N, C-alpha and C positions, 0 to 999 in steps of 0.2 A: 358722376361729374363733381360731386361734393368732396370726394376723397382725392388727395394728390398721390402720385407715385412716391413711395417711401424707399429710402436707401438704408440698408442694414449692413454693417461691417461685421463679418464673422472671422474670428481668429481661431485656428485649430492647429494642433500638433498631430500630423498624420504619420502613422507608423504601421509597419507590417506586423501581423500577429505571429510570433515565434515563441511557443510555450513548451515547457517541460511539465509533465503531469505524472506524479507518482500514483500508481493505481492502488487497488485494494486486494487483499487476499484473506482467506479464511482457512483455518485448520485446527487440529487438536494440539494439546500440550505435548512437547517432546517429539513433534513431527515437523518435517520441512514444509514451509508454506511459501508458495510462489508469489512474487510481487512484480507486476508488469510496469514498465516505464514507457510512456508515450510522448512523442514529440510531434506537435502540430506546427508546421512551418510554412510561411508564405515566401520565404527567401531560402536559397540553397545554403547548406552549412556543411562544414568539413569536420567539425568536432564539437564536443560538449564536455562540460564538467559540472559536478554538483556534489554536495554532501547530504547525507541523510542521517539524522540523529535517531539512534535506536532507543526505544524505551528500555528501562531497566528490566532485565530478565529475558532479553532477546539477543540471540547470537547470529551473526552473519555466517552463512554456510559457504566456506571457501570453495572456489572453482564451480560455483553454481550458476554463473552467468550463461544465458542462452541468447545468442544473437538472432535477430529477425532478418528477413530478406532485405531490410532497408540498409544493412551494412554492405559496403562495396569495397572490400579490402581494408577496412578500418581495423584498428587495434583498440581493445578495451581492457581496462584493468580496474580492480577494486582494492582499496587499502583500508585497513582498520586504523583509524586515527585515535588520538586520546579522547577520553570522554564518551566512548561508545558511539563514535561517528564513523560512518563508512563513506569514503570518497571514491566516486566513480569518475574516470577520465577516459575519453575515447577520442581518437584522432586518426587522420590519414597522413602517412609519411609522404605521400605524393600529392597532397592537397586535393584529393578526390571528394566530391560531394556525396552525401548520403543519398540513397534512393528514395524517391517519393516525397510527399509533403504531409502525410497524415498516417497515424497509426503507431503501433508498438514498435519500439526500437530494440529493446532487449528486456529480459526478465532476470531476476535473481531470487535467491531463497533465504528465508530467515527461519530460525528454530526457536520457538518460545518455550520457556521453562517457568511460566507463570500461570496463574489461575485464569478462568474465563474472563472475557471482557473485550472491549474495543479499544485499541491503542493507536495513537497518532504516529505517523511517520513524517517528521518535519524535514522539509528540504531547505537548504541554505547554500550560499556561495555559488549559485547557479550561473552558468553562461553557455551560450550557443555561439560557436565561432564561424564567421563568414570570412573568407579569404581577403576581401577588399574592405568590408565594413567593420570588421572586428567583432565585438560582442553584440549580437542582434537580439538577445533575449528580451521579450516584452513582459513575460510573467512566468511564475513557477507555482505549482499547486501541490499541497501536501497530500499524502495518501493515508491509508490506515490498514491495520491488520486485526482481524477478529479471531480470538482464541475461543474455540468451542469447548464445552464441557457438559458432561451428563448432570442431571439433577434428579435425585431419587425422591419420589413422593410416596409416602405410606398412608393408606387410608383404610380404616380410621387412624388418626394420628395418635390416639391414646385409647387404652382399654383398661377398664376397671371392673373387676368382678365383685368387689367388696369382700365380705366374709363368706367363704364357701366351705362347707364340711368336706373332709377328706374322702368321704364316701360318694360324693357327687362330682360330676365333670361339667365343665363349661367349655364351649368352643366359639370361636369368632373367625370369620373369614377376613383375611387381611389382603389388600390389593397393593402390589408394588408397581409403580410405573415411572418411566423416565420422561420427564418434561423438558430435558435439556436438548442440546443440538449436537451431542456426541454419543457414542456407544457407551452404555453402562454395563459394567461387568460386576456381578455379585458373586462373591466367593464364600 
C-alpha cells in the first residue's frame, strides 16, 4: 500500500538475427585447409556477399568451394581482389530462398606457406540479401586458421665431456621428441 504503481517507458530497436560466421580450420604448411562459412538467419534470404582478407602467406585454392544442402539452385563465385582479399558472391537468378535457417552454407580452402601459428580471417563488406527488405545482415564474425608445425626437442640439450683421452670412450643417450602438432621427419 505504500508503493504506487510505476510506469516505465522502454525504447528498443528490435531486429532479427541474421549473421555470417567465418569458421576455423587447421592444417600443415603447404597443404589445403578447409574453412567453413555459416549463416544463422531468422529471415529468409536469396543471396549474400562478403570479403575475407587473407593473411600474408596464404593463398585461396581456386575451385575449392563446396556447397552445402542449404543451396537451392543458387550460384556462388569467388574472386581474388587486390590486397589479398577474396570476395564471395552467391545469389539465385530466380530469387529462391536458401534452405533452412542455421548451419554451414559452404566451405572453401586456403593453402598456407607460412610457419606455425594462428592467423585471423577478417570479414568485411558483408551483406545478406532479402528480396523485400534488402540487406538484412545483423552481424558478421571473423574466423581463423591454425598452421600446425613440428617442434624437435632434444634431451639433454647439451653434452660436454671435457677433456677425454683418445684411448677412452664416452657415451650418452640422447632423446629426440616432437612436441609440435604436425609430423616431424628427420632425415
